[in-house]
MARFI-820633 format. One record per residue: residue number from 1; x, y, z of N, C-alpha, C in turn; residue in one letter. Coordinates in pm, 1 decimal, m for minus. Each point is the difference from the previous one (the first is absolute). Example, Ala and Ser with C-alpha at 12.3 -4.5 7.8 and 13.67 -1.06 7.14 Angstrom:
BEGIN
<1,<1319.0,m569.0,780.0>,<m89.0,119.0,0.0>,<90.0,120.0,0.0>,'A'> <2,<m35.0,105.0,m72.0>,<82.0,119.0,6.0>,<m77.0,109.0,73.0>,'S'> 
//
This chain:
BEGIN
<1,<6213.0,8541.4,m18402.8>,<m4.7,18.0,128.7>,<137.4,m24.6,64.5>,'M'> <2,<42.1,80.6,97.6>,<121.6,m8.1,52.3>,<28.8,m97.7,101.8>,'E'> <3,<112.7,m52.3,16.3>,<29.4,m100.4,106.4>,<19.6,76.5,143.0>,'A'> <4,<m51.7,m55.0,102.6>,<20.7,67.6,134.6>,<153.5,15.5,37.5>,'P'> <5,<40.3,104.8,39.3>,<134.4,35.2,45.9>,<16.9,m80.1,117.2>,'T'> <6,<144.5,m0.4,39.6>,<41.2,m71.4,105.1>,<m72.8,43.2,138.8>,'R'> <7,<m10.3,136.1,24.5>,<m45.1,67.6,108.5>,<m158.8,m56.0,19.3>,'I'> <8,<m63.1,8.3,m116.0>,<m147.6,m46.8,5.8>,<m9.4,m151.6,40.7>,'E'> <9,<88.9,m85.9,m45.2>,<2.3,m126.1,20.4>,<35.2,m26.4,151.1>,'T'> <10,<104.1,71.8,51.8>,<16.5,m10.0,141.5>,<m114.8,51.3,93.1>,'A'> <11,<m44.6,101.3,m44.6>,<m123.5,44.1,92.4>,<m119.6,m100.8,m9.6>,'R'> <12,<m24.3,m79.4,m104.3>,<m87.0,m86.7,m19.3>,<28.9,m113.7,98.6>,'R'> <13,<127.9,m45.2,m6.7>,<53.6,m104.3,77.3>,<m19.8,11.5,145.6>,'Q'> <14,<42.0,139.2,40.8>,<m9.6,35.2,138.2>,<m137.8,2.2,53.6>,'L'> <15,<m109.2,49.6,m88.8>,<m137.6,8.7,44.7>,<m36.6,m146.0,11.0>,'R'> <16,<18.9,m81.3,m79.6>,<m36.9,m151.8,12.7>,<68.6,m60.9,120.5>,'V'> <17,<113.7,29.3,23.8>,<64.2,m40.9,123.4>,<m58.6,40.4,118.4>,'A'> <18,<m45.7,138.8,7.9>,<m65.8,63.8,119.7>,<m136.5,m74.2,22.1>,'R'> <19,<m67.1,m28.7,m102.3>,<m125.4,m46.6,20.0>,<7.1,m149.6,46.2>,'Y'> <20,<101.3,m55.3,m45.4>,<23.3,m152.8,25.7>,<47.4,m9.8,153.2>,'S'> <21,<85.2,88.9,39.0>,<29.8,m2.1,144.7>,<m112.7,37.7,90.5>,'L'> <22,<m83.0,90.3,m36.9>,<m120.7,46.7,68.9>,<m100.5,m121.2,14.3>,'G'> <23,<m22.6,m73.4,m110.9>,<m88.3,m109.0,m6.2>,<51.3,m102.0,82.2>,'A'> <24,<135.1,m40.2,20.0>,<56.0,m112.4,64.2>,<2.3,55.9,151.7>,'A'> <25,<9.6,140.5,31.1>,<m16.1,17.6,143.8>,<m136.6,m8.4,57.9>,'A'> <26,<m86.3,26.6,m84.9>,<m144.5,m10.4,41.5>,<m19.4,m152.6,14.4>,'V'> <27,<30.0,m71.1,m92.2>,<m19.5,m160.0,21.3>,<61.0,m48.2,112.9>,'A'> <28,<139.9,45.3,31.1>,<59.0,m46.8,112.2>,<m74.4,34.5,149.0>,'G'> <29,<m41.9,126.3,m9.2>,<m46.8,44.1,116.4>,<m145.8,m76.7,25.1>,'F'> <30,<m75.1,m45.4,m99.6>,<m122.5,m52.4,8.9>,<31.4,m149.6,55.5>,'A'> <31,<93.3,m64.3,m52.5>,<50.7,m128.5,39.6>,<27.1,7.5,144.5>,'V'> <32,<95.3,81.8,30.8>,<26.4,19.9,142.6>,<m105.3,28.3,88.8>,'F'> <33,<m106.6,61.6,m36.5>,<m104.5,30.2,76.0>,<m87.5,m135.2,19.2>,'A'> <34,<m8.0,m61.0,m101.3>,<m75.2,m132.5,5.1>,<64.3,m105.7,95.8>,'L'> <35,<146.2,m1.5,m18.4>,<71.3,m92.5,84.0>,<m4.9,38.5,141.4>,'V'> <36,<2.1,125.4,33.3>,<m19.8,40.1,119.3>,<m130.7,m28.4,63.7>,'A'> <37,<m83.6,30.3,m62.0>,<m138.4,m27.6,39.9>,<m26.6,m138.6,37.3>,'R'> <38,<40.9,m93.2,m97.5>,<m3.0,m123.5,31.2>,<75.1,m69.9,113.2>,'A'> <39,<116.9,66.9,35.0>,<88.4,m44.0,94.8>,<m43.9,59.0,152.3>,'A'> <40,<m95.1,87.9,m7.3>,<m31.1,70.7,124.4>,<m72.3,m85.8,83.9>,'H'> <41,<35.7,m29.7,124.2>,<m77.3,m67.8,95.7>,<m145.3,28.3,40.1>,'P'> <42,<m37.7,132.7,m44.8>,<m144.0,50.3,41.2>,<m86.9,m43.0,m87.8>,'G'> <43,<40.1,m70.4,m128.9>,<m98.0,m31.6,m118.2>,<m42.9,m141.9,20.2>,'T'> <44,<13.5,m68.2,115.1>,<m35.5,m125.4,17.4>,<m153.8,m29.9,m20.6>,'S'> <45,<m50.0,m88.0,m71.2>,<m134.2,m23.3,m32.7>,<m76.5,m77.3,111.4>,'T'> <46,<75.8,m57.5,89.7>,<m68.4,m76.6,113.5>,<m53.0,102.2,107.7>,'T'> <47,<m115.8,m18.6,48.7>,<m49.2,98.3,100.6>,<m14.3,m74.3,128.2>,'T'> <48,<32.8,91.7,108.1>,<13.4,m57.0,124.2>,<m79.6,82.7,88.9>,'Q'> <49,<m65.3,m53.5,102.2>,<m69.2,69.7,103.2>,<84.4,95.9,75.2>,'A'> <50,<m19.2,104.3,46.2>,<73.6,80.6,87.0>,<9.8,m66.0,147.6>,'P'> <51,<112.4,m11.4,51.7>,<11.2,m57.7,130.8>,<m30.1,85.9,107.6>,'S'> <52,<m69.9,m36.6,92.7>,<m31.0,83.9,115.8>,<58.1,m56.0,129.5>,'T'> <53,<78.8,77.8,64.4>,<82.1,m41.9,119.3>,<m89.5,47.6,131.0>,'A'> <54,<m8.1,m92.6,85.8>,<m86.7,21.0,122.0>,<96.1,m30.1,112.1>,'T'> <55,<m15.7,70.6,121.2>,<78.4,m31.5,118.0>,<m112.8,m55.8,86.1>,'Y'> <56,<7.0,m103.2,53.9>,<m81.5,m69.6,103.6>,<59.2,m22.8,138.1>,'E'> <57,<116.5,65.6,25.4>,<50.9,m16.9,144.6>,<m39.7,113.8,83.1>,'G'> <58,<54.5,m20.6,118.3>,<m36.1,94.4,96.3>,<116.2,111.6,13.3>,'D'> <59,<m10.7,95.0,92.0>,<110.5,114.3,9.2>,<123.4,m65.9,70.1>,'S'> <60,<m22.7,m116.3,58.7>,<131.9,m57.6,73.5>,<83.0,m61.2,m102.9>,'Q'> <61,<m43.1,m44.6,m107.1>,<76.9,m79.2,m94.0>,<46.2,94.4,m126.3>,'S'> <62,<m46.7,128.9,6.8>,<22.7,87.4,m110.3>,<163.3,9.9,m15.5>,'A'> <63,<50.6,18.5,m101.5>,<135.1,20.8,m17.1>,<34.7,150.3,27.6>,'P'> <64,<129.4,13.4,50.9>,<29.0,123.4,71.3>,<135.3,55.8,m80.4>,'T'> <65,<12.3,122.5,2.9>,<125.0,54.3,m55.8>,<64.6,84.1,99.5>,'F'> <66,<135.5,m7.6,15.4>,<73.3,49.9,104.9>,<115.0,90.3,m72.5>,'D'> <67,<23.7,122.6,59.2>,<106.2,54.9,m58.5>,<136.3,m3.8,68.9>,'F'> <68,<m5.5,m101.0,89.6>,<135.6,m31.7,67.1>,<23.3,83.3,122.7>,'G'> <69,<115.6,19.6,40.6>,<15.9,92.1,135.3>,<m26.0,142.0,m16.3>,'N'> <70,<7.2,49.8,m115.0>,<m16.4,140.7,m32.7>,<108.6,88.5,27.5>,'G'> <71,<139.1,m56.7,m1.3>,<118.2,77.9,35.5>,<44.3,71.4,m137.3>,'S'> <72,<9.5,136.9,13.8>,<46.7,73.8,m116.8>,<128.2,92.4,61.5>,'I'> <73,<103.2,m25.7,m51.4>,<123.0,78.1,56.2>,<129.1,m54.2,m56.4>,'G'> <74,<114.9,56.5,38.1>,<124.5,m58.2,m30.3>,<27.6,m120.1,71.3>,'P'> <75,<95.3,m75.7,m50.5>,<23.1,m123.9,58.6>,<94.0,32.9,123.5>,'S'> <76,<15.2,m96.7,78.0>,<75.3,11.4,128.7>,<155.2,m6.9,m13.8>,'N'> <77,<27.7,m51.0,m126.0>,<147.3,m40.0,m33.8>,<76.3,125.3,m31.3>,'S'> <78,<129.5,6.6,37.1>,<79.1,124.3,m32.8>,<74.9,m54.1,m120.8>,'V'> <79,<m24.3,95.6,m109.3>,<96.8,m41.9,m127.5>,<124.3,17.5,34.0>,'P'> <80,<96.7,m107.6,m51.9>,<154.1,16.5,m5.3>,<40.7,95.7,m90.9>,'S'> <81,<104.8,86.5,42.6>,<61.4,85.8,m81.2>,<141.9,m59.0,m34.4>,'V'> <82,<23.1,m1.8,m132.3>,<138.0,m44.1,m46.7>,<73.3,111.3,m58.4>,'Q'> <83,<121.3,30.3,50.4>,<70.2,116.1,m53.3>,<96.0,m56.8,m100.6>,'S'> <84,<4.8,66.1,m120.3>,<97.0,m47.5,m90.8>,<123.9,83.7,m6.8>,'G'> <85,<76.9,m4.4,117.3>,<110.9,68.0,27.7>,<113.6,m20.0,m103.8>,'G'> <86,<88.9,104.8,m38.8>,<99.7,m2.2,m90.0>,<127.2,15.1,65.5>,'S'> 
//
């Protein structure tokens, strides 16, 4: 039986390296996914009842929102022009 050539040996080593890198990538992704799932705040095991907000005030004490004076337009100030004379 003949000994494998250098090319055959290099191809075998390359194939082993590719499989090893692929397996390491899959394992790394799985670990990352597990860590991300464990760290996510939505995975809490405690249960809380949903809060219900009620408003028991009258219309006089309801909060209001105001847009201000509603003025839209240019300002009344005149921009100063500086000349860079030479």
